[in-house]
Legacy VTK file of the C-alpha trace (Angstrom):
# vtk DataFile Version 3.0
C-alpha trace
ASCII
DATASET POLYDATA
POINTS 96 float
1.195 12.448 -13.770
-0.800 9.406 -12.534
0.240 5.851 -12.395
-1.185 4.096 -15.266
0.092 0.406 -15.364
-0.268 -2.224 -17.986
-2.246 -5.289 -17.297
0.653 -7.314 -16.943
2.155 -4.962 -14.252
-1.368 -5.220 -12.320
-1.250 -8.921 -12.399
2.063 -8.815 -11.238
1.295 -6.499 -8.421
-1.976 -8.161 -7.594
-0.014 -11.523 -6.839
0.686 -9.835 -3.339
-2.980 -10.381 -2.452
-4.378 -13.323 -4.478
-7.884 -13.285 -2.221
-10.365 -12.126 -4.916
-12.668 -11.074 -2.106
-10.595 -8.995 -0.532
-9.161 -7.489 -3.636
-12.851 -6.913 -4.534
-13.211 -4.734 -1.311
-10.339 -2.707 -1.758
-11.506 -1.972 -5.003
-14.646 -0.677 -3.891
-13.344 1.951 -1.379
-13.086 5.537 -2.529
-9.829 5.849 -0.387
-5.948 4.685 -1.311
-5.421 1.859 1.042
-2.293 0.207 2.068
-2.091 -2.965 4.269
1.076 -3.740 6.000
2.055 -6.859 7.817
3.639 -7.242 11.286
6.620 -8.063 9.449
6.705 -4.717 7.686
5.745 -6.024 4.239
2.869 -4.993 1.763
0.326 -7.372 2.069
-2.455 -5.455 -0.138
-3.476 -2.101 -1.771
-5.791 -0.683 -4.044
-5.447 0.872 -7.515
-6.834 4.023 -5.709
-3.443 4.342 -3.444
-1.140 3.923 -6.516
-3.320 6.685 -8.559
-3.541 9.046 -5.755
0.207 8.522 -5.143
1.512 7.831 -8.321
3.385 4.885 -6.914
5.077 2.708 -9.239
3.560 -0.581 -9.841
7.353 -2.331 -9.305
7.937 -0.509 -6.092
4.392 -1.662 -4.892
5.385 -5.180 -5.849
8.554 -5.258 -3.929
6.270 -5.468 -0.807
8.575 -3.288 1.188
6.759 -0.719 2.750
9.423 1.938 4.074
10.291 3.245 0.048
6.659 3.427 -0.501
6.414 5.493 2.481
9.345 7.451 1.347
7.792 8.439 -1.834
4.259 9.250 -0.236
6.475 12.013 2.087
8.008 13.214 -0.568
4.982 14.582 -2.038
3.737 16.245 0.970
4.369 20.060 1.763
4.936 19.347 5.652
5.906 15.624 5.876
6.522 16.069 9.768
2.912 16.491 10.366
2.092 13.124 8.651
2.347 10.194 10.955
1.871 6.716 9.354
3.913 3.854 11.304
2.704 0.418 11.734
2.378 -0.373 15.478
5.139 -2.570 16.917
3.690 -6.250 17.841
3.999 -5.260 21.411
1.902 -2.394 20.917
-1.015 -4.515 19.556
-3.904 -6.318 21.620
-3.196 -9.973 22.284
-5.884 -12.520 21.103
-7.298 -14.504 24.176
LINES 1 97
96 0 1 2 3 4 5 6 7 8 9 10 11 12 13 14 15 16 17 18 19 20 21 22 23 24 25 26 27 28 29 30 31 32 33 34 35 36 37 38 39 40 41 42 43 44 45 46 47 48 49 50 51 52 53 54 55 56 57 58 59 60 61 62 63 64 65 66 67 68 69 70 71 72 73 74 75 76 77 78 79 80 81 82 83 84 85 86 87 88 89 90 91 92 93 94 95
């Protein structure tokens, strides 16, 4: 069953990404988007992600990405073929 949050659930969830420009861009995309900070917290996502993967709003609003990925992996036929790991800070290019 697709995730169908109430307005109050979305209000709570969207406090994670209060930047209205970012929210507008994320919502305009046809793909499910999940933005994870280097600290491992969910920074932003779009409704398409929640709908496609049936992710409850309270799970997304917890800001912890590991439970979200565990849920997503549980839906896959071959979860070992799915690779989605945020890079470690030392793997990222350094700004000059």
